[in-house]
MMTF fields as JSON, N, C-alpha, C and O atoms, coordinates in Angstrom:
{
  "mmtfVersion": "1.0.0",
  "mmtfProducer": "UNKNOWN",
  "numBonds": 203,
  "numAtoms": 204,
  "numGroups": 51,
  "numChains": 1,
  "numModels": 1,
  "chainsPerModel": [1],
  "groupsPerChain": [51],
  "chainIdList": ["A"],
  "bondAtomList": [4, 2, 8, 6, 12, 10, 16, 14, 20, 18, 24, 22, 28, 26, 32, 30, 36, 34, 40, 38, 44, 42, 48, 46, 52, 50, 56, 54, 60, 58, 64, 62, 68, 66, 72, 70, 76, 74, 80, 78, 84, 82, 88, 86, 92, 90, 96, 94, 100, 98, 104, 102, 108, 106, 112, 110, 116, 114, 120, 118, 124, 122, 128, 126, 132, 130, 136, 134, 140, 138, 144, 142, 148, 146, 152, 150, 156, 154, 160, 158, 164, 162, 168, 166, 172, 170, 176, 174, 180, 178, 184, 182, 188, 186, 192, 190, 196, 194, 200, 198],
  "bondOrderList": [1, 1, 1, 1, 1, 1, 1, 1, 1, 1, 1, 1, 1, 1, 1, 1, 1, 1, 1, 1, 1, 1, 1, 1, 1, 1, 1, 1, 1, 1, 1, 1, 1, 1, 1, 1, 1, 1, 1, 1, 1, 1, 1, 1, 1, 1, 1, 1, 1, 1],
  "groupList": [{"groupName": "MET", "atomNameList": ["N", "CA", "C", "O"], "elementList": ["N", "C", "C", "O"], "formalChargeList": [0, 0, 0, 0], "bondAtomList": [1, 0, 2, 1, 3, 2], "bondOrderList": [1, 1, 2], "singleLetterCode": "M", "chemCompType": "L-PEPTIDE LINKING"}, {"groupName": "VAL", "atomNameList": ["N", "CA", "C", "O"], "elementList": ["N", "C", "C", "O"], "formalChargeList": [0, 0, 0, 0], "bondAtomList": [1, 0, 2, 1, 3, 2], "bondOrderList": [1, 1, 2], "singleLetterCode": "V", "chemCompType": "L-PEPTIDE LINKING"}, {"groupName": "PHE", "atomNameList": ["N", "CA", "C", "O"], "elementList": ["N", "C", "C", "O"], "formalChargeList": [0, 0, 0, 0], "bondAtomList": [1, 0, 2, 1, 3, 2], "bondOrderList": [1, 1, 2], "singleLetterCode": "F", "chemCompType": "L-PEPTIDE LINKING"}, {"groupName": "LEU", "atomNameList": ["N", "CA", "C", "O"], "elementList": ["N", "C", "C", "O"], "formalChargeList": [0, 0, 0, 0], "bondAtomList": [1, 0, 2, 1, 3, 2], "bondOrderList": [1, 1, 2], "singleLetterCode": "L", "chemCompType": "L-PEPTIDE LINKING"}, {"groupName": "PRO", "atomNameList": ["N", "CA", "C", "O"], "elementList": ["N", "C", "C", "O"], "formalChargeList": [0, 0, 0, 0], "bondAtomList": [1, 0, 2, 1, 3, 2], "bondOrderList": [1, 1, 2], "singleLetterCode": "P", "chemCompType": "L-PEPTIDE LINKING"}, {"groupName": "GLN", "atomNameList": ["N", "CA", "C", "O"], "elementList": ["N", "C", "C", "O"], "formalChargeList": [0, 0, 0, 0], "bondAtomList": [1, 0, 2, 1, 3, 2], "bondOrderList": [1, 1, 2], "singleLetterCode": "Q", "chemCompType": "L-PEPTIDE LINKING"}, {"groupName": "GLU", "atomNameList": ["N", "CA", "C", "O"], "elementList": ["N", "C", "C", "O"], "formalChargeList": [0, 0, 0, 0], "bondAtomList": [1, 0, 2, 1, 3, 2], "bondOrderList": [1, 1, 2], "singleLetterCode": "E", "chemCompType": "L-PEPTIDE LINKING"}, {"groupName": "GLY", "atomNameList": ["N", "CA", "C", "O"], "elementList": ["N", "C", "C", "O"], "formalChargeList": [0, 0, 0, 0], "bondAtomList": [1, 0, 2, 1, 3, 2], "bondOrderList": [1, 1, 2], "singleLetterCode": "G", "chemCompType": "PEPTIDE LINKING"}, {"groupName": "TYR", "atomNameList": ["N", "CA", "C", "O"], "elementList": ["N", "C", "C", "O"], "formalChargeList": [0, 0, 0, 0], "bondAtomList": [1, 0, 2, 1, 3, 2], "bondOrderList": [1, 1, 2], "singleLetterCode": "Y", "chemCompType": "L-PEPTIDE LINKING"}, {"groupName": "ALA", "atomNameList": ["N", "CA", "C", "O"], "elementList": ["N", "C", "C", "O"], "formalChargeList": [0, 0, 0, 0], "bondAtomList": [1, 0, 2, 1, 3, 2], "bondOrderList": [1, 1, 2], "singleLetterCode": "A", "chemCompType": "L-PEPTIDE LINKING"}, {"groupName": "ILE", "atomNameList": ["N", "CA", "C", "O"], "elementList": ["N", "C", "C", "O"], "formalChargeList": [0, 0, 0, 0], "bondAtomList": [1, 0, 2, 1, 3, 2], "bondOrderList": [1, 1, 2], "singleLetterCode": "I", "chemCompType": "L-PEPTIDE LINKING"}, {"groupName": "ASN", "atomNameList": ["N", "CA", "C", "O"], "elementList": ["N", "C", "C", "O"], "formalChargeList": [0, 0, 0, 0], "bondAtomList": [1, 0, 2, 1, 3, 2], "bondOrderList": [1, 1, 2], "singleLetterCode": "N", "chemCompType": "L-PEPTIDE LINKING"}, {"groupName": "SER", "atomNameList": ["N", "CA", "C", "O"], "elementList": ["N", "C", "C", "O"], "formalChargeList": [0, 0, 0, 0], "bondAtomList": [1, 0, 2, 1, 3, 2], "bondOrderList": [1, 1, 2], "singleLetterCode": "S", "chemCompType": "L-PEPTIDE LINKING"}, {"groupName": "THR", "atomNameList": ["N", "CA", "C", "O"], "elementList": ["N", "C", "C", "O"], "formalChargeList": [0, 0, 0, 0], "bondAtomList": [1, 0, 2, 1, 3, 2], "bondOrderList": [1, 1, 2], "singleLetterCode": "T", "chemCompType": "L-PEPTIDE LINKING"}],
  "groupTypeList": [0, 1, 2, 3, 4, 5, 6, 6, 7, 5, 7, 3, 1, 6, 8, 9, 3, 10, 3, 10, 0, 1, 9, 10, 1, 1, 10, 9, 10, 3, 0, 3, 3, 7, 4, 10, 1, 7, 11, 1, 2, 12, 11, 3, 1, 12, 2, 3, 5, 13, 1],
  "groupIdList": [1, 2, 3, 4, 5, 6, 7, 8, 9, 10, 11, 12, 13, 14, 15, 16, 17, 18, 19, 20, 21, 22, 23, 24, 25, 26, 27, 28, 29, 30, 31, 32, 33, 34, 35, 36, 37, 38, 39, 40, 41, 42, 43, 44, 45, 46, 47, 48, 49, 50, 51],
  "secStructList": [7, 7, 7, 7, 7, 7, 7, 1, 2, 2, 2, 2, 2, 2, 2, 2, 2, 2, 2, 2, 2, 2, 2, 2, 2, 2, 2, 2, 2, 2, 2, 1, 1, 2, 2, 2, 2, 2, 2, 2, 2, 2, 2, 2, 2, 2, 2, 2, 6, 6, 7],
  "xCoordList": [-22.262, -22.321, -24.034, -24.707, -24.638, -25.536, -26.277, -25.805, -27.675, -28.305, -28.42, -28.846, -28.025, -28.573, -29.789, -29.804, -30.335, -31.629, -31.289, -31.141, -31.24, -31.206, -32.518, -33.715, -31.888, -33.425, -32.733, -32.865, -32.031, -31.862, -33.27, -33.748, -33.868, -35.085, -35.757, -35.658, -36.284, -36.815, -36.814, -37.668, -35.27, -34.487, -35.724, -36.62, -34.909, -35.777, -36.725, -37.246, -37.44, -38.799, -39.059, -39.364, -38.957, -39.115, -38.342, -38.746, -37.583, -36.178, -37.278, -37.578, -37.827, -39.296, -40.316, -40.882, -40.948, -42.022, -41.303, -42.084, -40.397, -40.126, -40.209, -41.004, -39.47, -39.281, -40.726, -41.232, -41.143, -42.669, -43.503, -44.231, -43.333, -43.693, -43.327, -44.035, -42.375, -41.243, -42.096, -43.214, -42.143, -42.161, -43.634, -43.703, -44.903, -46.305, -46.006, -46.388, -45.226, -45.397, -44.9, -45.538, -44.172, -43.014, -44.174, -44.291, -44.992, -45.972, -47.22, -47.36, -47.931, -48.62, -48.172, -48.89, -46.694, -46.394, -46.116, -46.28, -45.701, -45.512, -46.991, -47.013, -47.991, -49.419, -49.767, -50.15, -49.511, -50.308, -49.156, -49.326, -48.345, -47.538, -47.025, -46.508, -47.169, -46.374, -47.259, -46.569, -48.516, -48.781, -48.628, -48.668, -48.432, -47.475, -46.242, -46.028, -45.524, -44.387, -44.901, -45.295, -45.003, -45.7, -45.544, -44.952, -46.508, -47.007, -45.783, -45.469, -45.145, -43.64, -42.701, -42.292, -42.778, -42.086, -41.955, -41.019, -43.196, -44.449, -44.133, -44.048, -43.987, -44.036, -42.749, -42.947, -41.526, -40.333, -40.138, -39.931, -40.263, -39.959, -40.842, -40.235, -41.909, -42.432, -42.432, -43.104, -41.315, -40.759, -39.101, -38.559, -38.723, -36.952, -37.227, -36.327, -38.888, -38.775, -38.94, -38.231, -39.769, -40.203, -39.007, -39.023, -37.893, -36.433, -36.264, -35.248],
  "yCoordList": [-110.578, -108.93, -109.081, -109.942, -107.954, -107.629, -106.419, -105.294, -106.65, -105.59, -104.724, -105.157, -103.294, -101.812, -101.116, -100.995, -100.96, -100.345, -98.622, -98.138, -98.01, -96.7, -95.994, -96.121, -95.319, -94.589, -93.045, -92.447, -92.508, -90.79, -90.141, -89.232, -91.06, -90.408, -90.007, -88.834, -90.777, -90.767, -90.01, -89.483, -89.857, -88.92, -87.133, -86.532, -86.99, -85.61, -85.49, -84.382, -86.812, -86.259, -85.834, -84.659, -86.695, -85.81, -84.614, -83.679, -84.68, -83.031, -81.972, -80.952, -82.105, -81.354, -81.284, -80.204, -82.212, -82.342, -81.567, -80.752, -81.631, -80.96, -79.306, -78.576, -78.979, -77.731, -76.852, -75.923, -77.421, -77.276, -76.874, -75.882, -77.76, -77.699, -76.678, -76.11, -76.705, -75.095, -74.327, -74.464, -73.58, -72.781, -72.059, -70.97, -73.225, -72.896, -72.234, -71.072, -72.902, -72.932, -71.186, -70.572, -70.476, -69.727, -68.5, -67.542, -68.613, -67.842, -67.684, -66.596, -68.761, -68.728, -67.657, -66.74, -68.087, -67.024, -65.563, -64.665, -65.508, -64.138, -62.868, -61.672, -64.045, -63.632, -63.105, -62.002, -64.209, -63.324, -62.655, -62.955, -62.062, -61.485, -60.147, -59.19, -60.136, -59.471, -57.942, -56.925, -57.798, -56.54, -56.151, -54.935, -56.927, -56.614, -55.848, -54.657, -56.63, -56.134, -54.904, -54.001, -54.639, -53.43, -52.225, -51.164, -52.864, -51.5, -51.132, -49.989, -52.461, -52.32, -50.694, -49.621, -51.383, -50.588, -48.98, -48.188, -48.955, -47.555, -46.428, -45.209, -47.108, -46.751, -46.068, -44.883, -46.513, -46.681, -45.356, -44.277, -45.713, -44.32, -43.584, -42.893, -43.18, -41.775, -41.331, -40.336, -42.268, -41.811, -41.304, -40.577, -41.952, -41.144, -39.69, -38.984, -39.538, -38.02, -37.604, -36.599, -37.72, -36.742, -36.005, -34.787, -36.786, -37.057, -35.625, -34.931],
  "zCoordList": [73.551, 73.901, 74.139, 73.572, 75.194, 75.294, 74.695, 74.855, 73.859, 72.973, 74.057, 75.128, 73.892, 75.217, 73.475, 72.25, 74.384, 73.355, 73.78, 74.902, 72.551, 72.691, 73.204, 72.947, 73.912, 74.197, 74.397, 75.465, 73.331, 73.399, 73.397, 74.075, 72.221, 71.319, 72.873, 73.234, 73.567, 74.903, 75.625, 76.337, 75.396, 76.672, 76.294, 76.887, 74.898, 74.427, 74.659, 74.79, 74.83, 74.57, 76.155, 76.361, 77.226, 78.459, 78.775, 79.466, 78.404, 78.682, 77.782, 78.403, 76.548, 76.339, 76.764, 76.597, 77.402, 78.365, 79.753, 80.245, 80.245, 81.5, 81.275, 81.867, 80.539, 80.077, 79.666, 80.295, 78.526, 79.063, 80.181, 80.201, 81.152, 81.744, 83.027, 83.859, 82.868, 83.784, 83.031, 83.53, 82.072, 80.699, 81.454, 82.025, 81.196, 81.957, 82.994, 83.13, 83.954, 85.774, 85.698, 86.553, 85.095, 84.823, 84.448, 85.212, 83.24, 82.452, 83.859, 84.418, 84.224, 85.081, 86.52, 86.92, 87.194, 87.893, 87.736, 88.562, 86.614, 86.203, 85.287, 84.995, 85.147, 85.12, 86.615, 87.003, 87.249, 88.795, 89.705, 90.887, 89.549, 90.53, 89.569, 90.145, 88.321, 87.256, 87.602, 87.535, 87.906, 88.303, 89.406, 89.594, 90.361, 92.021, 91.584, 91.805, 90.983, 90.869, 89.816, 90.554, 88.904, 88.358, 89.116, 88.914, 90.401, 91.09, 92.226, 92.559, 92.76, 92.875, 92.451, 92.892, 91.53, 90.916, 90.242, 90.138, 89.91, 89.49, 91.16, 91.011, 92.718, 94.058, 93.437, 93.168, 93.158, 93.143, 92.594, 93.148, 91.269, 90.617, 90.948, 91.767, 90.925, 92.086, 93.195, 93.467, 94.536, 94.859, 95.131, 95.964, 94.179, 93.459, 92.267, 91.812, 91.945, 91.821, 92.447, 92.502, 93.422, 94.751, 95.14, 95.315, 95.286, 96.434, 95.289, 95.315]
}
């Protein structure tokens, strides 16, 4: 019988690191685009109030 090393812990750490990197990218994008999206919604609300 061939001994196969168990890599479950290593896989979980890799998935956690990927999740952390994705979260950092999403937060950075939201910080950059947040004011722009807020302005779009503000303009839309003011347009709908005048109609």
